[in-house]
C-alpha positions, 0 to 999 in steps of 0.5 A: 506854632500857628504856621505849623498848625495851618494845613499846607503852610509847612513850605519854605517861605520866599528868602531874600537875595539876589535871584539867580541868573539862570533859571532851573529849566536852562541849568537842567539843559545845560547838564544834559548838554555837558553830559552828551558832549564831555569836551564842551568847556565853560566858555562854550557853555556860556556862549551857548547860554548867552546866545538865546537870552537877552540876560548875560550869564558869566563864565563862573556862574555857569561853573558854579551851576554845573558844580551844583549838579555834580559836573566838575571839569577835568584835565585828561592825563597826558600819556606817552606815545609808543614808538614803533620799536616799542610796539615790536617789542610788545608784540614779540613779548605776548607772541612768546607768552600767548600759550601761558594759560594753557601751560599753566592749566596742564601744570596744575592738573 
């Protein structure tokens, strides 16, 4: 009660526990970097972070910090490549039906 009655005393007090390995400014910088180049891996981000600092940061710490700002990794889905035979068949199919919207409009009137 006494603490809440004092002006400006409603802020959180310092909590115990291990301090974070990466400062908040570094996290914001890494977030912007990873958004610019979506192909960067956690290991590449870790190498960038460790190159400029004496304190080494693990890949799992980088991953946790990115997850905290809603950046998670995804593996792109693989899709089969088209063979030249399939390409020619697709082209023939679309050429045959290229005026369908015009024909449908005539039938609807």
